[in-house]
ZANUKE-152425 format. One record per residue (C-alpha): z, x, y; residue in three letters. Coordinates in nm, 4 decimals. Each point is the difference from the previous one (the first is absolute). Layout:
// ZANUKE-152425
ZADREN          w          u          v   residuo
ZADREN          Z          X          Y       ALA
...
***
This chain:
// ZANUKE-152425
ZADREN          w          u          v   residuo
ZADREN    -9.0816     7.6714   -19.6513       UNK
ZADREN    -0.0054    -0.3122     0.1783       UNK
ZADREN     0.1305    -0.1002     0.3368       UNK
ZADREN     0.1336    -0.3109     0.0631       UNK
ZADREN     0.0074    -0.0417     0.3901       UNK
ZADREN     0.1589    -0.3492     0.0009       UNK
ZADREN     0.3819     0.1520    -0.0665       UNK
ZADREN    -0.1528     0.3747     0.0585       UNK
ZADREN     0.1128     0.1947    -0.3118       UNK
ZADREN    -0.2438     0.1585    -0.3168       UNK
ZADREN     0.0144    -0.0899    -0.3397       UNK
ZADREN    -0.2337     0.0582    -0.2861       UNK
ZADREN    -0.2405    -0.2456    -0.1527       UNK
ZADREN     0.2141    -0.1015    -0.2826       UNK
ZADREN     0.3710    -0.0579     0.2281       UNK
ZADREN    -0.2649    -0.2203     0.2744       UNK
ZADREN    -0.1046    -0.2461    -0.3398       UNK
ZADREN     0.3517     0.0174    -0.0767       UNK
ZADREN     0.0997    -0.0985     0.3388       UNK
ZADREN    -0.2388    -0.2267     0.0097       UNK
ZADREN     0.0778    -0.1745    -0.3230       UNK
ZADREN     0.3586    -0.0597     0.0892       UNK
ZADREN    -0.0936    -0.1588     0.3181       UNK
ZADREN    -0.2448    -0.2562    -0.1485       UNK
ZADREN     0.2957    -0.0508    -0.2506       UNK
ZADREN     0.2475    -0.0430     0.2890       UNK
ZADREN    -0.2352    -0.1791     0.1996       UNK
ZADREN    -0.0679    -0.2931    -0.3013       UNK
ZADREN     0.3470    -0.0359    -0.0631       UNK
ZADREN     0.0578    -0.0976     0.3641       UNK
ZADREN    -0.3359    -0.2541    -0.0224       UNK
ZADREN     0.1682    -0.0958    -0.3034       UNK
ZADREN     0.3682    -0.0908     0.1688       UNK
ZADREN    -0.2079    -0.1238     0.2684       UNK
ZADREN    -0.1776    -0.2406    -0.1635       UNK
ZADREN     0.3006    -0.1040    -0.2432       UNK
ZADREN     0.2215    -0.0832     0.3665       UNK
ZADREN    -0.2662    -0.1935     0.1352       UNK
ZADREN    -0.0517    -0.2059    -0.3249       UNK
ZADREN     0.3814    -0.0657     0.0100       UNK
ZADREN    -0.0450    -0.1085     0.3541       UNK
ZADREN    -0.2945    -0.2398    -0.0922       UNK
ZADREN     0.2130    -0.1111    -0.2873       UNK
ZADREN     0.2824    -0.0787     0.2269       UNK
ZADREN    -0.1763    -0.1380     0.2515       UNK
ZADREN    -0.1651    -0.2570    -0.2640       UNK
ZADREN     0.2858    -0.0748    -0.1582       UNK
ZADREN     0.1616    -0.1097     0.3766       UNK
ZADREN    -0.2798    -0.2251     0.0532       UNK
ZADREN    -0.0289    -0.1584    -0.3124       UNK
ZADREN     0.3673    -0.0895     0.0386       UNK
ZADREN    -0.0646    -0.1450     0.3112       UNK
ZADREN    -0.3000    -0.2011    -0.1075       UNK
ZADREN     0.2263    -0.0916    -0.2663       UNK
ZADREN     0.2536    -0.1758     0.2515       UNK
ZADREN    -0.2521    -0.1798     0.1781       UNK
ZADREN    -0.1575    -0.1354    -0.3144       UNK
ZADREN     0.3614    -0.1278    -0.0726       UNK
ZADREN     0.0341    -0.1489     0.3569       UNK
ZADREN    -0.3149    -0.1541    -0.0400       UNK
ZADREN     0.0082    -0.1702    -0.3707       UNK
ZADREN     0.3108    -0.1125     0.1010       UNK
ZADREN    -0.0975    -0.1701     0.3235       UNK
ZADREN    -0.2558    -0.1692    -0.1955       UNK
ZADREN     0.2620    -0.1326    -0.2677       UNK
ZADREN     0.1634    -0.1221     0.2388       UNK
ZADREN    -0.2659    -0.1490     0.1978       UNK
ZADREN    -0.1520    -0.1377    -0.3333       UNK
ZADREN     0.3148    -0.1746    -0.0721       UNK
ZADREN     0.0753    -0.1361     0.3387       UNK
ZADREN    -0.3938    -0.1449    -0.0620       UNK
ZADREN     0.0726    -0.1410    -0.3488       UNK
ZADREN     0.3312    -0.1887     0.1147       UNK
ZADREN    -0.2153    -0.1592     0.2730       UNK
ZADREN    -0.2626    -0.1202    -0.2274       UNK
ZADREN     0.2733    -0.1143    -0.2355       UNK
ZADREN     0.1457    -0.1810     0.3053       UNK
ZADREN    -0.3022    -0.1599     0.0725       UNK
ZADREN    -0.0585    -0.1082    -0.3528       UNK
ZADREN     0.3039    -0.1866    -0.0479       UNK
ZADREN    -0.0097    -0.1503     0.3386       UNK
ZADREN    -0.3456    -0.1555    -0.0616       UNK
ZADREN    -0.1001     0.0100    -0.4105       UNK
ZADREN    -0.2823    -0.1978     0.0505       UNK
ZADREN    -0.1493     0.2063     0.2027       UNK
ZADREN     0.1055     0.3035    -0.1569       UNK
ZADREN    -0.1656    -0.1410    -0.3200       UNK
ZADREN    -0.3400    -0.1062     0.1905       UNK
ZADREN    -0.0614     0.3369     0.1300       UNK
ZADREN     0.0554     0.1434    -0.3395       UNK
ZADREN    -0.2384    -0.2571    -0.1672       UNK
ZADREN    -0.2902     0.0690     0.2670       UNK
ZADREN     0.0466     0.4054    -0.0070       UNK
ZADREN    -0.0043    -0.0343    -0.4040       UNK
ZADREN    -0.3100    -0.2276     0.0301       UNK
ZADREN    -0.1662     0.2505     0.2062       UNK
ZADREN     0.0788     0.2868    -0.1825       UNK
ZADREN    -0.1207    -0.1575    -0.3209       UNK
ZADREN    -0.3518    -0.1013     0.2135       UNK
ZADREN    -0.0287     0.3455     0.0923       UNK
ZADREN     0.0543     0.1189    -0.3563       UNK
ZADREN    -0.2621    -0.2032    -0.1348       UNK
ZADREN    -0.2500     0.0594     0.2216       UNK
ZADREN     0.0011     0.3942    -0.0370       UNK
ZADREN    -0.0667    -0.0779    -0.4068       UNK
***
């Protein structure tokens, strides 16, 4: 017979093994439950962060779209006001790009 000083009771070796197995099973069950809760908390936090970032991205996309439209409107107005200058700039840019492309070949 063995004596467990932690809880102050005596028991046979078979009963001690059974209690140890039960304690291990209970501990593993508790660990699994805790891990599941932790996983749920991490998943929830990740979803919240993703939703926040998605909102920020949508705002930035909308702002960028508005800026692009403003720039395009200004450019269109300048081309209408000074078509000859716009044509000259376009030809010059095309010439420079063409020269750069032919040099690389």
